[in-house]
N, C-alpha and C positions, 0 to 999 in steps of 0.2 A: 921083462914083463914087470908090471907094478900092480900091487894089490893093497887094498885097505882091509885090515883084519880087525873086526869089531869084537872086543873081548869082554865077556861078562864074568864076574868073580863072585864067589860066595861071601856072605857077610863075615867081616873080620879078617879076610884073607887078601884084601886089596894091596896092602904094602908088601906082603910076602910075594905076591904075584909079580909086582913091579921089580923086586930084587931078582927073582928068578928069570924074568924076561931079559934083564940086563946081562944075564949069564948065558943066554942062548948063544951057542957058538955058531958063527957064520960058516956055512958049508958052501953050497952052490947059491944059497939065498942068504940075505941079511935083512935085519930089521933096521931100516934107515932112521925111523923116528918113532917115538911112543908118546902119546898124549893122554892124560887123564881127562875124561869128559863127563858131563852131566847127562842124564837121560837113562835109557834102559841098559846101556853098556857102561863099563868103567874105564876102558882104554880103547884107543884106536892106534893100531900099529901100521906103519907104512912099510911094506915088505917089497923087496926087489929080488928077482931071480930070472934065470934064463928060460924057464918053461913053467907051464901051469902045473905039471907033475912035480917039479921041484918046489914050487910054492906050496902045493898041497901036502907034500912030505913035511915041510917045515911046520905047517899049521897042525897037522895031525900028530906028528912024532915029536915036535918041539913044544909049541905053544899049548896044544891041547892036553899034553901030558903033565903040565905043571899043576901041582897041588893047589886047589883053590879056583882054577879055571873051570867054570861050569858050562860055558857055551861060547862058541866062536861063530862068526859069520864072515865069510871072505867075499869081498867085492873087487872084481878085477877092473882096473882102469882101462878104458877103451878110447880110441881116437875117433872123433866124430867130425866129418866134413873134411 
């Protein structure tokens, strides 16, 4: 499964969050790419894993626990047609 994780950070914590995201150890899931973006979110991470539960665990126990991450939104990639 593939998901896009939209990450919002608190003011002044953006660089620290990026460093912490680089240190997230891949278990069943991994962060394939991380882009800084403009708009309401600061980063978009592309995450791959075997199941929705595994991706949810990475988001809640890995990404969401990083100091400076204030909010995440997870968007699952789906096949259409």
